[in-house]
Predicted model as a PDB file, atoms N, CA, C, CB and O in Angstrom, pLDDT in the B-factor column:
MODEL        1                                                                  
ATOM      1  N   UNK A   1      -7.058  -3.041  -6.684  1.00 68.00           N  
ATOM      2  CA  UNK A   1      -6.129  -3.481  -5.656  1.00 68.00           C  
ATOM      3  C   UNK A   1      -6.233  -2.537  -4.461  1.00 68.00           C  
ATOM      4  CB  UNK A   1      -4.673  -3.532  -6.204  1.00 68.00           C  
ATOM      5  O   UNK A   1      -6.314  -1.319  -4.615  1.00 68.00           O  
ATOM      6  N   UNK A   2      -6.228  -3.109  -3.304  1.00 72.00           N  
ATOM      7  CA  UNK A   2      -6.343  -2.349  -2.072  1.00 72.00           C  
ATOM      8  C   UNK A   2      -4.976  -2.186  -1.424  1.00 72.00           C  
ATOM      9  CB  UNK A   2      -7.317  -3.030  -1.106  1.00 72.00           C  
ATOM     10  O   UNK A   2      -4.067  -2.981  -1.664  1.00 72.00           O  
ATOM     11  N   UNK A   3      -4.839  -1.170  -0.618  1.00 73.00           N  
ATOM     12  CA  UNK A   3      -3.586  -0.924   0.094  1.00 73.00           C  
ATOM     13  C   UNK A   3      -3.288  -2.072   1.059  1.00 73.00           C  
ATOM     14  CB  UNK A   3      -3.651   0.417   0.858  1.00 73.00           C  
ATOM     15  O   UNK A   3      -2.129  -2.313   1.395  1.00 73.00           O  
ATOM     16  N   UNK A   4      -4.330  -2.783   1.506  1.00 75.00           N  
ATOM     17  CA  UNK A   4      -4.139  -3.909   2.418  1.00 75.00           C  
ATOM     18  C   UNK A   4      -3.505  -5.108   1.713  1.00 75.00           C  
ATOM     19  CB  UNK A   4      -5.472  -4.316   3.035  1.00 75.00           C  
ATOM     20  O   UNK A   4      -2.912  -5.971   2.361  1.00 75.00           O  
ATOM     21  N   UNK A   5      -3.632  -5.159   0.384  1.00 79.00           N  
ATOM     22  CA  UNK A   5      -3.089  -6.277  -0.392  1.00 79.00           C  
ATOM     23  C   UNK A   5      -1.622  -6.091  -0.778  1.00 79.00           C  
ATOM     24  CB  UNK A   5      -3.910  -6.471  -1.639  1.00 79.00           C  
ATOM     25  O   UNK A   5      -1.001  -7.011  -1.310  1.00 79.00           O  
ATOM     26  N   UNK A   6      -1.072  -4.921  -0.517  1.00 79.00           N  
ATOM     27  CA  UNK A   6       0.294  -4.602  -0.955  1.00 79.00           C  
ATOM     28  C   UNK A   6       1.286  -4.886   0.161  1.00 79.00           C  
ATOM     29  CB  UNK A   6       0.399  -3.127  -1.395  1.00 79.00           C  
ATOM     30  O   UNK A   6       1.054  -4.540   1.319  1.00 79.00           O  
ATOM     31  N   UNK A   7       2.382  -5.514  -0.199  1.00 81.00           N  
ATOM     32  CA  UNK A   7       3.452  -5.774   0.762  1.00 81.00           C  
ATOM     33  C   UNK A   7       4.741  -5.137   0.244  1.00 81.00           C  
ATOM     34  CB  UNK A   7       3.642  -7.309   0.995  1.00 81.00           C  
ATOM     35  O   UNK A   7       5.026  -5.172  -0.953  1.00 81.00           O  
ATOM     36  N   UNK A   8       5.491  -4.572   1.136  1.00 77.00           N  
ATOM     37  CA  UNK A   8       6.749  -3.929   0.793  1.00 77.00           C  
ATOM     38  C   UNK A   8       7.859  -4.966   0.719  1.00 77.00           C  
ATOM     39  CB  UNK A   8       7.099  -2.834   1.814  1.00 77.00           C  
ATOM     40  O   UNK A   8       8.060  -5.736   1.658  1.00 77.00           O  
ATOM     41  N   UNK A   9       8.573  -4.984  -0.387  1.00 80.00           N  
ATOM     42  CA  UNK A   9       9.698  -5.908  -0.553  1.00 80.00           C  
ATOM     43  C   UNK A   9      10.953  -5.234  -0.022  1.00 80.00           C  
ATOM     44  CB  UNK A   9       9.878  -6.328  -2.053  1.00 80.00           C  
ATOM     45  O   UNK A   9      11.548  -4.400  -0.704  1.00 80.00           O  
ATOM     46  N   UNK A  10      11.353  -5.587   1.176  1.00 81.00           N  
ATOM     47  CA  UNK A  10      12.502  -4.952   1.820  1.00 81.00           C  
ATOM     48  C   UNK A  10      13.834  -5.587   1.409  1.00 81.00           C  
ATOM     49  CB  UNK A  10      12.349  -5.025   3.326  1.00 81.00           C  
ATOM     50  O   UNK A  10      14.895  -5.158   1.863  1.00 81.00           O  
ATOM     51  N   UNK A  11      13.777  -6.600   0.555  1.00 87.00           N  
ATOM     52  CA  UNK A  11      15.017  -7.252   0.133  1.00 87.00           C  
ATOM     53  C   UNK A  11      15.708  -6.494  -1.003  1.00 87.00           C  
ATOM     54  CB  UNK A  11      14.730  -8.682  -0.304  1.00 87.00           C  
ATOM     55  O   UNK A  11      16.876  -6.743  -1.299  1.00 87.00           O  
ATOM     56  N   UNK A  12      14.986  -5.576  -1.632  1.00 84.00           N  
ATOM     57  CA  UNK A  12      15.560  -4.817  -2.743  1.00 84.00           C  
ATOM     58  C   UNK A  12      15.819  -3.385  -2.275  1.00 84.00           C  
ATOM     59  CB  UNK A  12      14.613  -4.836  -3.992  1.00 84.00           C  
ATOM     60  O   UNK A  12      14.885  -2.616  -2.050  1.00 84.00           O  
ATOM     61  N   UNK A  13      17.078  -3.046  -2.133  1.00 84.00           N  
ATOM     62  CA  UNK A  13      17.462  -1.711  -1.708  1.00 84.00           C  
ATOM     63  C   UNK A  13      18.605  -1.245  -2.583  1.00 84.00           C  
ATOM     64  CB  UNK A  13      17.859  -1.684  -0.208  1.00 84.00           C  
ATOM     65  O   UNK A  13      19.569  -1.978  -2.807  1.00 84.00           O  
ATOM     66  N   UNK A  14      18.495  -0.012  -3.081  1.00 88.00           N  
ATOM     67  CA  UNK A  14      19.575   0.558  -3.879  1.00 88.00           C  
ATOM     68  C   UNK A  14      20.085   1.802  -3.172  1.00 88.00           C  
ATOM     69  CB  UNK A  14      19.101   0.890  -5.328  1.00 88.00           C  
ATOM     70  O   UNK A  14      19.308   2.571  -2.606  1.00 88.00           O  
ATOM     71  N   UNK A  15      21.374   1.988  -3.210  1.00 91.00           N  
ATOM     72  CA  UNK A  15      21.998   3.154  -2.606  1.00 91.00           C  
ATOM     73  C   UNK A  15      22.561   4.012  -3.724  1.00 91.00           C  
ATOM     74  CB  UNK A  15      23.109   2.748  -1.588  1.00 91.00           C  
ATOM     75  O   UNK A  15      23.264   3.516  -4.606  1.00 91.00           O  
ATOM     76  N   UNK A  16      22.251   5.300  -3.684  1.00 93.00           N  
ATOM     77  CA  UNK A  16      22.710   6.230  -4.717  1.00 93.00           C  
ATOM     78  C   UNK A  16      23.642   7.260  -4.100  1.00 93.00           C  
ATOM     79  CB  UNK A  16      21.512   6.927  -5.408  1.00 93.00           C  
ATOM     80  O   UNK A  16      23.562   7.566  -2.910  1.00 93.00           O  
ATOM     81  N   UNK A  17      24.510   7.775  -4.920  1.00 95.00           N  
ATOM     82  CA  UNK A  17      25.473   8.753  -4.414  1.00 95.00           C  
ATOM     83  C   UNK A  17      24.940  10.179  -4.465  1.00 95.00           C  
ATOM     84  CB  UNK A  17      26.757   8.666  -5.203  1.00 95.00           C  
ATOM     85  O   UNK A  17      25.532  11.082  -3.874  1.00 95.00           O  
ATOM     86  N   UNK A  18      23.814  10.391  -5.175  1.00 95.00           N  
ATOM     87  CA  UNK A  18      23.237  11.731  -5.232  1.00 95.00           C  
ATOM     88  C   UNK A  18      21.727  11.636  -5.468  1.00 95.00           C  
ATOM     89  CB  UNK A  18      23.913  12.573  -6.347  1.00 95.00           C  
ATOM     90  O   UNK A  18      21.214  10.613  -5.919  1.00 95.00           O  
ATOM     91  N   UNK A  19      21.041  12.722  -5.154  1.00 96.00           N  
ATOM     92  CA  UNK A  19      19.606  12.768  -5.397  1.00 96.00           C  
ATOM     93  C   UNK A  19      19.315  12.753  -6.894  1.00 96.00           C  
ATOM     94  CB  UNK A  19      18.991  14.012  -4.747  1.00 96.00           C  
ATOM     95  O   UNK A  19      18.318  12.183  -7.339  1.00 96.00           O  
ATOM     96  N   UNK A  20      20.186  13.378  -7.654  1.00 96.00           N  
ATOM     97  CA  UNK A  20      20.017  13.430  -9.106  1.00 96.00           C  
ATOM     98  C   UNK A  20      20.070  12.016  -9.705  1.00 96.00           C  
ATOM     99  CB  UNK A  20      21.106  14.328  -9.744  1.00 96.00           C  
ATOM    100  O   UNK A  20      19.269  11.674 -10.575  1.00 96.00           O  
ATOM    101  N   UNK A  21      20.997  11.222  -9.243  1.00 96.00           N  
ATOM    102  CA  UNK A  21      21.133   9.833  -9.702  1.00 96.00           C  
ATOM    103  C   UNK A  21      19.910   9.010  -9.302  1.00 96.00           C  
ATOM    104  CB  UNK A  21      22.414   9.193  -9.123  1.00 96.00           C  
ATOM    105  O   UNK A  21      19.416   8.205 -10.092  1.00 96.00           O  
ATOM    106  N   UNK A  22      19.427   9.210  -8.086  1.00 94.00           N  
ATOM    107  CA  UNK A  22      18.254   8.483  -7.610  1.00 94.00           C  
ATOM    108  C   UNK A  22      17.017   8.873  -8.413  1.00 94.00           C  
ATOM    109  CB  UNK A  22      18.025   8.751  -6.115  1.00 94.00           C  
ATOM    110  O   UNK A  22      16.210   8.013  -8.768  1.00 94.00           O  
ATOM    111  N   UNK A  23      16.864  10.155  -8.699  1.00 96.00           N  
ATOM    112  CA  UNK A  23      15.726  10.626  -9.482  1.00 96.00           C  
ATOM    113  C   UNK A  23      15.761  10.068 -10.897  1.00 96.00           C  
ATOM    114  CB  UNK A  23      15.705  12.149  -9.522  1.00 96.00           C  
ATOM    115  O   UNK A  23      14.724   9.690 -11.442  1.00 96.00           O  
ATOM    116  N   UNK A  24      16.941  10.015 -11.493  1.00 96.00           N  
ATOM    117  CA  UNK A  24      17.079   9.463 -12.848  1.00 96.00           C  
ATOM    118  C   UNK A  24      16.689   7.986 -12.869  1.00 96.00           C  
ATOM    119  CB  UNK A  24      18.526   9.638 -13.363  1.00 96.00           C  
ATOM    120  O   UNK A  24      16.021   7.532 -13.797  1.00 96.00           O  
ATOM    121  N   UNK A  25      17.098   7.250 -11.866  1.00 94.00           N  
ATOM    122  CA  UNK A  25      16.757   5.824 -11.781  1.00 94.00           C  
ATOM    123  C   UNK A  25      15.257   5.632 -11.562  1.00 94.00           C  
ATOM    124  CB  UNK A  25      17.546   5.149 -10.644  1.00 94.00           C  
ATOM    125  O   UNK A  25      14.652   4.715 -12.117  1.00 94.00           O  
ATOM    126  N   UNK A  26      14.668   6.503 -10.751  1.00 93.00           N  
ATOM    127  CA  UNK A  26      13.228   6.409 -10.499  1.00 93.00           C  
ATOM    128  C   UNK A  26      12.434   6.713 -11.772  1.00 93.00           C  
ATOM    129  CB  UNK A  26      12.816   7.376  -9.370  1.00 93.00           C  
ATOM    130  O   UNK A  26      11.456   6.029 -12.072  1.00 93.00           O  
ATOM    131  N   UNK A  27      12.846   7.720 -12.504  1.00 96.00           N  
ATOM    132  CA  UNK A  27      12.185   8.034 -13.781  1.00 96.00           C  
ATOM    133  C   UNK A  27      12.296   6.866 -14.753  1.00 96.00           C  
ATOM    134  CB  UNK A  27      12.796   9.301 -14.410  1.00 96.00           C  
ATOM    135  O   UNK A  27      11.328   6.506 -15.424  1.00 96.00           O  
ATOM    136  N   UNK A  28      13.483   6.284 -14.819  1.00 95.00           N  
ATOM    137  CA  UNK A  28      13.711   5.135 -15.698  1.00 95.00           C  
ATOM    138  C   UNK A  28      12.779   3.981 -15.323  1.00 95.00           C  
ATOM    139  CB  UNK A  28      15.187   4.679 -15.624  1.00 95.00           C  
ATOM    140  O   UNK A  28      12.218   3.321 -16.198  1.00 95.00           O  
ATOM    141  N   UNK A  29      12.617   3.742 -14.022  1.00 93.00           N  
ATOM    142  CA  UNK A  29      11.741   2.671 -13.549  1.00 93.00           C  
ATOM    143  C   UNK A  29      10.301   2.923 -13.975  1.00 93.00           C  
ATOM    144  CB  UNK A  29      11.826   2.541 -12.021  1.00 93.00           C  
ATOM    145  O   UNK A  29       9.658   2.043 -14.547  1.00 93.00           O  
ATOM    146  N   UNK A  30       9.786   4.136 -13.696  1.00 94.00           N  
ATOM    147  CA  UNK A  30       8.382   4.409 -13.989  1.00 94.00           C  
ATOM    148  C   UNK A  30       8.104   4.472 -15.483  1.00 94.00           C  
ATOM    149  CB  UNK A  30       7.963   5.705 -13.339  1.00 94.00           C  
ATOM    150  O   UNK A  30       7.002   4.143 -15.921  1.00 94.00           O  
ATOM    151  N   UNK A  31       9.084   4.889 -16.265  1.00 96.00           N  
ATOM    152  CA  UNK A  31       8.897   4.889 -17.720  1.00 96.00           C  
ATOM    153  C   UNK A  31       8.861   3.473 -18.282  1.00 96.00           C  
ATOM    154  CB  UNK A  31      10.012   5.686 -18.398  1.00 96.00           C  
ATOM    155  O   UNK A  31       8.338   3.259 -19.376  1.00 96.00           O  
ATOM    156  N   UNK A  32       9.400   2.518 -17.563  1.00 96.00           N  
ATOM    157  CA  UNK A  32       9.381   1.125 -18.021  1.00 96.00           C  
ATOM    158  C   UNK A  32       8.066   0.428 -17.664  1.00 96.00           C  
ATOM    159  CB  UNK A  32      10.556   0.356 -17.415  1.00 96.00           C  
ATOM    160  O   UNK A  32       7.831  -0.692 -18.118  1.00 96.00           O  
ATOM    161  N   UNK A  33       7.208   1.058 -16.866  1.00 95.00           N  
ATOM    162  CA  UNK A  33       5.936   0.477 -16.442  1.00 95.00           C  
ATOM    163  C   UNK A  33       4.817   0.883 -17.398  1.00 95.00           C  
ATOM    164  CB  UNK A  33       5.594   0.911 -15.004  1.00 95.00           C  
ATOM    165  O   UNK A  33       4.899   1.910 -18.072  1.00 95.00           O  
ATOM    166  N   UNK A  34       3.780   0.064 -17.442  1.00 97.00           N  
ATOM    167  CA  UNK A  34       2.627   0.382 -18.289  1.00 97.00           C  
ATOM    168  C   UNK A  34       1.807   1.492 -17.631  1.00 97.00           C  
ATOM    169  CB  UNK A  34       1.746  -0.883 -18.532  1.00 97.00           C  
ATOM    170  O   UNK A  34       1.981   1.799 -16.452  1.00 97.00           O  
ATOM    171  N   UNK A  35       0.922   2.077 -18.412  1.00 96.00           N  
ATOM    172  CA  UNK A  35       0.061   3.128 -17.872  1.00 96.00           C  
ATOM    173  C   UNK A  35      -0.819   2.577 -16.764  1.00 96.00           C  
ATOM    174  CB  UNK A  35      -0.804   3.745 -18.980  1.00 96.00           C  
ATOM    175  O   UNK A  35      -1.042   3.250 -15.758  1.00 96.00           O  
ATOM    176  N   UNK A  36      -1.319   1.367 -16.936  1.00 95.00           N  
ATOM    177  CA  UNK A  36      -2.169   0.754 -15.909  1.00 95.00           C  
ATOM    178  C   UNK A  36      -1.404   0.570 -14.598  1.00 95.00           C  
ATOM    179  CB  UNK A  36      -2.709  -0.601 -16.398  1.00 95.00           C  
ATOM    180  O   UNK A  36      -1.951   0.811 -13.522  1.00 95.00           O  
ATOM    181  N   UNK A  37      -0.146   0.145 -14.682  1.00 93.00           N  
ATOM    182  CA  UNK A  37       0.668  -0.029 -13.478  1.00 93.00           C  
ATOM    183  C   UNK A  37       0.931   1.309 -12.795  1.00 93.00           C  
ATOM    184  CB  UNK A  37       1.996  -0.712 -13.824  1.00 93.00           C  
ATOM    185  O   UNK A  37       0.928   1.390 -11.567  1.00 93.00           O  
ATOM    186  N   UNK A  38       1.155   2.348 -13.578  1.00 95.00           N  
ATOM    187  CA  UNK A  38       1.394   3.678 -13.013  1.00 95.00           C  
ATOM    188  C   UNK A  38       0.155   4.196 -12.302  1.00 95.00           C  
ATOM    189  CB  UNK A  38       1.818   4.662 -14.110  1.00 95.00           C  
ATOM    190  O   UNK A  38       0.243   4.735 -11.199  1.00 95.00           O  
ATOM    191  N   UNK A  39      -1.008   4.028 -12.942  1.00 93.00           N  
ATOM    192  CA  UNK A  39      -2.254   4.486 -12.323  1.00 93.00           C  
ATOM    193  C   UNK A  39      -2.564   3.692 -11.059  1.00 93.00           C  
ATOM    194  CB  UNK A  39      -3.417   4.371 -13.314  1.00 93.00           C  
ATOM    195  O   UNK A  39      -3.041   4.253 -10.072  1.00 93.00           O  
ATOM    196  N   UNK A  40      -2.299   2.406 -11.088  1.00 90.00           N  
ATOM    197  CA  UNK A  40      -2.513   1.575  -9.908  1.00 90.00           C  
ATOM    198  C   UNK A  40      -1.617   2.036  -8.757  1.00 90.00           C  
ATOM    199  CB  UNK A  40      -2.245   0.094 -10.237  1.00 90.00           C  
ATOM    200  O   UNK A  40      -2.067   2.115  -7.614  1.00 90.00           O  
ATOM    201  N   UNK A  41      -0.362   2.336  -9.054  1.00 90.00           N  
ATOM    202  CA  UNK A  41       0.566   2.821  -8.029  1.00 90.00           C  
ATOM    203  C   UNK A  41       0.102   4.167  -7.474  1.00 90.00           C  
ATOM    204  CB  UNK A  41       1.992   2.946  -8.607  1.00 90.00           C  
ATOM    205  O   UNK A  41       0.195   4.415  -6.271  1.00 90.00           O  
ATOM    206  N   UNK A  42      -0.394   5.027  -8.352  1.00 91.00           N  
ATOM    207  CA  UNK A  42      -0.877   6.330  -7.913  1.00 91.00           C  
ATOM    208  C   UNK A  42      -2.090   6.174  -6.988  1.00 91.00           C  
ATOM    209  CB  UNK A  42      -1.238   7.205  -9.129  1.00 91.00           C  
ATOM    210  O   UNK A  42      -2.205   6.873  -5.981  1.00 91.00           O  
ATOM    211  N   UNK A  43      -2.988   5.257  -7.336  1.00 87.00           N  
ATOM    212  CA  UNK A  43      -4.160   5.012  -6.492  1.00 87.00           C  
ATOM    213  C   UNK A  43      -3.752   4.455  -5.133  1.00 87.00           C  
ATOM    214  CB  UNK A  43      -5.127   4.045  -7.186  1.00 87.00           C  
ATOM    215  O   UNK A  43      -4.332   4.831  -4.114  1.00 87.00           O  
ATOM    216  N   UNK A  44      -2.771   3.573  -5.103  1.00 86.00           N  
ATOM    217  CA  UNK A  44      -2.299   3.035  -3.820  1.00 86.00           C  
ATOM    218  C   UNK A  44      -1.673   4.125  -2.960  1.00 86.00           C  
ATOM    219  CB  UNK A  44      -1.286   1.909  -4.052  1.00 86.00           C  
ATOM    220  O   UNK A  44      -1.855   4.131  -1.743  1.00 86.00           O  
ATOM    221  N   UNK A  45      -0.933   5.050  -3.581  1.00 86.00           N  
ATOM    222  CA  UNK A  45      -0.344   6.157  -2.821  1.00 86.00           C  
ATOM    223  C   UNK A  45      -1.428   7.074  -2.277  1.00 86.00           C  
ATOM    224  CB  UNK A  45       0.631   6.958  -3.699  1.00 86.00           C  
ATOM    225  O   UNK A  45      -1.311   7.582  -1.162  1.00 86.00           O  
ATOM    226  N   UNK A  46      -2.489   7.289  -3.062  1.00 84.00           N  
ATOM    227  CA  UNK A  46      -3.593   8.123  -2.617  1.00 84.00           C  
ATOM    228  C   UNK A  46      -4.307   7.468  -1.433  1.00 84.00           C  
ATOM    229  CB  UNK A  46      -4.580   8.375  -3.774  1.00 84.00           C  
ATOM    230  O   UNK A  46      -4.646   8.133  -0.454  1.00 84.00           O  
ATOM    231  N   UNK A  47      -4.530   6.157  -1.536  1.00 81.00           N  
ATOM    232  CA  UNK A  47      -5.167   5.446  -0.432  1.00 81.00           C  
ATOM    233  C   UNK A  47      -4.306   5.500   0.825  1.00 81.00           C  
ATOM    234  CB  UNK A  47      -5.439   3.991  -0.822  1.00 81.00           C  
ATOM    235  O   UNK A  47      -4.824   5.662   1.930  1.00 81.00           O  
ATOM    236  N   UNK A  48      -3.020   5.368   0.660  1.00 80.00           N  
ATOM    237  CA  UNK A  48      -2.103   5.417   1.795  1.00 80.00           C  
ATOM    238  C   UNK A  48      -2.109   6.803   2.441  1.00 80.00           C  
ATOM    239  CB  UNK A  48      -0.680   5.045   1.350  1.00 80.00           C  
ATOM    240  O   UNK A  48      -2.095   6.920   3.666  1.00 80.00           O  
ATOM    241  N   UNK A  49      -2.130   7.836   1.628  1.00 81.00           N  
ATOM    242  CA  UNK A  49      -2.089   9.205   2.138  1.00 81.00           C  
ATOM    243  C   UNK A  49      -3.367   9.581   2.874  1.00 81.00           C  
ATOM    244  CB  UNK A  49      -1.851  10.177   1.002  1.00 81.00           C  
ATOM    245  O   UNK A  49      -3.318  10.277   3.888  1.00 81.00           O  
ATOM    246  N   UNK A  50      -4.516   9.124   2.369  1.00 74.00           N  
ATOM    247  CA  UNK A  50      -5.780   9.517   2.962  1.00 74.00           C  
ATOM    248  C   UNK A  50      -6.349   8.475   3.917  1.00 74.00           C  
ATOM    249  CB  UNK A  50      -6.769   9.796   1.884  1.00 74.00           C  
ATOM    250  O   UNK A  50      -7.366   8.725   4.564  1.00 74.00           O  
ATOM    251  N   UNK A  51      -5.715   7.319   4.014  1.00 69.00           N  
ATOM    252  CA  UNK A  51      -6.068   6.360   5.039  1.00 69.00           C  
ATOM    253  C   UNK A  51      -7.344   5.571   4.843  1.00 69.00           C  
ATOM    254  CB  UNK A  51      -6.160   7.045   6.277  1.00 69.00           C  
ATOM    255  O   UNK A  51      -7.963   5.158   5.823  1.00 69.00           O  
ATOM    256  N   UNK A  52      -7.754   5.349   3.614  1.00 66.00           N  
ATOM    257  CA  UNK A  52      -8.899   4.481   3.393  1.00 66.00           C  
ATOM    258  C   UNK A  52      -8.712   3.705   2.100  1.00 66.00           C  
ATOM    259  CB  UNK A  52     -10.206   5.296   3.355  1.00 66.00           C  
ATOM    260  O   UNK A  52      -7.932   4.081   1.224  1.00 66.00           O  
ATOM    261  N   UNK A  53      -9.462   2.598   2.012  1.00 58.00           N  
ATOM    262  CA  UNK A  53      -9.276   1.682   0.894  1.00 58.00           C  
ATOM    263  C   UNK A  53     -10.207   1.938  -0.274  1.00 58.00           C  
ATOM    264  CB  UNK A  53      -9.457   0.290   1.359  1.00 58.00           C  
ATOM    265  O   UNK A  53      -9.800   1.797  -1.427  1.00 58.00           O  
ATOM    266  N   UNK A  54     -11.427   2.304  -0.004  1.00 60.00           N  
ATOM    267  CA  UNK A  54     -12.399   2.453  -1.067  1.00 60.00           C  
ATOM    268  C   UNK A  54     -12.972   3.859  -1.031  1.00 60.00           C  
ATOM    269  CB  UNK A  54     -13.516   1.404  -0.942  1.00 60.00           C  
ATOM    270  O   UNK A  54     -13.638   4.229  -0.064  1.00 60.00           O  
ATOM    271  N   UNK A  55     -12.727   4.642  -2.058  1.00 57.00           N  
ATOM    272  CA  UNK A  55     -13.219   6.025  -2.035  1.00 57.00           C  
ATOM    273  C   UNK A  55     -14.745   6.119  -2.037  1.00 57.00           C  
ATOM    274  CB  UNK A  55     -12.670   6.781  -3.223  1.00 57.00           C  
ATOM    275  O   UNK A  55     -15.294   7.162  -1.683  1.00 57.00           O  
ATOM    276  N   UNK A  56     -15.431   5.057  -2.427  1.00 61.00           N  
ATOM    277  CA  UNK A  56     -16.889   5.088  -2.475  1.00 61.00           C  
ATOM    278  C   UNK A  56     -17.532   4.782  -1.131  1.00 61.00           C  
ATOM    279  CB  UNK A  56     -17.385   4.111  -3.500  1.00 61.00           C  
ATOM    280  O   UNK A  56     -18.740   4.964  -0.978  1.00 61.00           O  
ATOM    281  N   UNK A  57     -16.763   4.325  -0.159  1.00 58.00           N  
ATOM    282  CA  UNK A  57     -17.346   3.970   1.129  1.00 58.00           C  
ATOM    283  C   UNK A  57     -17.559   5.174   2.027  1.00 58.00           C  
ATOM    284  CB  UNK A  57     -16.473   2.973   1.827  1.00 58.00           C  
ATOM    285  O   UNK A  57     -18.439   5.154   2.888  1.00 58.00           O  
ATOM    286  N   UNK A  58     -16.780   6.206   1.845  1.00 61.00           N  
ATOM    287  CA  UNK A  58     -16.924   7.402   2.670  1.00 61.00           C  
ATOM    288  C   UNK A  58     -17.253   8.588   1.769  1.00 61.00           C  
ATOM    289  CB  UNK A  58     -15.628   7.674   3.497  1.00 61.00           C  
ATOM    290  O   UNK A  58     -16.574   8.855   0.778  1.00 61.00           O  
ATOM    291  N   UNK A  59     -18.291   9.268   2.140  1.00 62.00           N  
ATOM    292  CA  UNK A  59     -18.688  10.447   1.389  1.00 62.00           C  
ATOM    293  C   UNK A  59     -19.015  11.561   2.371  1.00 62.00           C  
ATOM    294  CB  UNK A  59     -19.900  10.144   0.464  1.00 62.00           C  
ATOM    295  O   UNK A  59     -19.180  11.339   3.571  1.00 62.00           O  
ATOM    296  N   UNK A  60     -19.101  12.731   1.837  1.00 64.00           N  
ATOM    297  CA  UNK A  60     -19.498  13.844   2.681  1.00 64.00           C  
ATOM    298  C   UNK A  60     -20.948  13.650   3.103  1.00 64.00           C  
ATOM    299  CB  UNK A  60     -19.308  15.197   1.948  1.00 64.00           C  
ATOM    300  O   UNK A  60     -21.790  13.221   2.314  1.00 64.00           O  
ATOM    301  N   UNK A  61     -21.216  13.966   4.337  1.00 69.00           N  
ATOM    302  CA  UNK A  61     -22.572  13.833   4.839  1.00 69.00           C  
ATOM    303  C   UNK A  61     -23.415  14.986   4.294  1.00 69.00           C  
ATOM    304  CB  UNK A  61     -22.591  13.812   6.396  1.00 69.00           C  
ATOM    305  O   UNK A  61     -23.002  16.146   4.324  1.00 69.00           O  
ATOM    306  N   UNK A  62     -24.585  14.648   3.803  1.00 73.00           N  
ATOM    307  CA  UNK A  62     -25.479  15.681   3.299  1.00 73.00           C  
ATOM    308  C   UNK A  62     -26.406  16.138   4.424  1.00 73.00           C  
ATOM    309  CB  UNK A  62     -26.296  15.162   2.085  1.00 73.00           C  
ATOM    310  O   UNK A  62     -26.993  15.329   5.143  1.00 73.00           O  
ATOM    311  N   UNK A  63     -26.513  17.408   4.545  1.00 76.00           N  
ATOM    312  CA  UNK A  63     -27.392  17.978   5.562  1.00 76.00           C  
ATOM    313  C   UNK A  63     -28.458  18.772   4.830  1.00 76.00           C  
ATOM    314  CB  UNK A  63     -26.601  18.881   6.588  1.00 76.00           C  
ATOM    315  O   UNK A  63     -28.150  19.698   4.079  1.00 76.00           O  
ATOM    316  N   UNK A  64     -29.708  18.408   5.049  1.00 77.00           N  
ATOM    317  CA  UNK A  64     -30.813  19.118   4.432  1.00 77.00           C  
ATOM    318  C   UNK A  64     -31.502  19.957   5.487  1.00 77.00           C  
ATOM    319  CB  UNK A  64     -31.806  18.140   3.767  1.00 77.00           C  
ATOM    320  O   UNK A  64     -31.722  19.511   6.613  1.00 77.00           O  
ATOM    321  N   UNK A  65     -31.834  21.162   5.111  1.00 82.00           N  
ATOM    322  CA  UNK A  65     -32.503  22.046   6.039  1.00 82.00           C  
ATOM    323  C   UNK A  65     -33.727  22.608   5.332  1.00 82.00           C  
ATOM    324  CB  UNK A  65     -31.552  23.180   6.536  1.00 82.00           C  
ATOM    325  O   UNK A  65     -33.629  23.132   4.222  1.00 82.00           O  
ATOM    326  N   UNK A  66     -34.860  22.500   5.971  1.00 82.00           N  
ATOM    327  CA  UNK A  66     -36.082  23.028   5.389  1.00 82.00           C  
ATOM    328  C   UNK A  66     -36.296  24.433   5.940  1.00 82.00           C  
ATOM    329  CB  UNK A  66     -37.306  22.104   5.697  1.00 82.00           C  
ATOM    330  O   UNK A  66     -36.331  24.655   7.150  1.00 82.00           O  
ATOM    331  N   UNK A  67     -36.436  25.357   5.024  1.00 85.00           N  
ATOM    332  CA  UNK A  67     -36.639  26.760   5.410  1.00 85.00           C  
ATOM    333  C   UNK A  67     -38.025  27.166   4.938  1.00 85.00           C  
ATOM    334  CB  UNK A  67     -35.528  27.705   4.799  1.00 85.00           C  
ATOM    335  O   UNK A  67     -38.364  27.034   3.761  1.00 85.00           O  
ATOM    336  N   UNK A  68     -38.801  27.650   5.857  1.00 86.00           N  
ATOM    337  CA  UNK A  68     -40.146  28.112   5.499  1.00 86.00           C  
ATOM    338  C   UNK A  68     -40.074  29.563   5.084  1.00 86.00           C  
ATOM    339  CB  UNK A  68     -41.140  27.931   6.677  1.00 86.00           C  
ATOM    340  O   UNK A  68     -39.504  30.400   5.784  1.00 86.00           O  
ATOM    341  N   UNK A  69     -40.660  29.850   3.935  1.00 85.00           N  
ATOM    342  CA  UNK A  69     -40.685  31.226   3.458  1.00 85.00           C  
ATOM    343  C   UNK A  69     -41.941  31.926   3.957  1.00 85.00           C  
ATOM    344  CB  UNK A  69     -40.616  31.272   1.920  1.00 85.00           C  
ATOM    345  O   UNK A  69     -42.992  31.308   4.124  1.00 85.00           O  
ATOM    346  N   UNK A  70     -41.817  33.180   4.183  1.00 82.00           N  
ATOM    347  CA  UNK A  70     -42.977  33.954   4.643  1.00 82.00           C  
ATOM    348  C   UNK A  70     -43.792  34.443   3.487  1.00 82.00           C  
ATOM    349  CB  UNK A  70     -42.543  35.130   5.491  1.00 82.00           C  
ATOM    350  O   UNK A  70     -44.806  35.112   3.685  1.00 82.00           O  
TER     351      UNK A  70                                                      
ENDMDL                                                                          
END                                                                             
């Protein structure tokens, strides 16, 4: 799944009275998800943070230098 395929559902919003309550609810949510769903979410967050969709499309450029020995 690509970051371009994901849409944010803005109709679901929860308000919490404390950060502790919000964190507990978030843990409960992620514990209810399968491992595959968790990994997929993690990959989407990584793509969002680094700004690209496919990690295989961009790589470090290799620079080769020929050095003549004496």
